C-alpha positions, 0 to 999 in steps of 0.5 A: 458602466464597467469597472475601471479595468474593464474600461481601460481594456475597452480603451486599449482595444479601441486604441489598437483598432484605431492604430489598425485602421490607420495602418491599413489607410496608409498601405497601398496595394496597387492604386487602392488603399488596403483599407479599401480592400479589407473587411474587418469584423469587431465583435464581443466574445461574450456570446448572448448576453441578452439571455443571461439571467440576473 
C-alpha cells in the first residue's frame, strides 16, 4: 500500500478522471454523446515495475 501522499494523489487522479467522464457524457456531438465517440487510455508512467529488483 502507498503512503498517505501517494494515496491522496491517486484519489485526486481518480476524481479528475471521473469529472472528465462526466463532462464527456454531458457533451453532445450531433446526436451522440462525446463519451461514445472517445477512447481514453489511462495508465501508469512507472514503466515496467514488475522487472524491478527488490
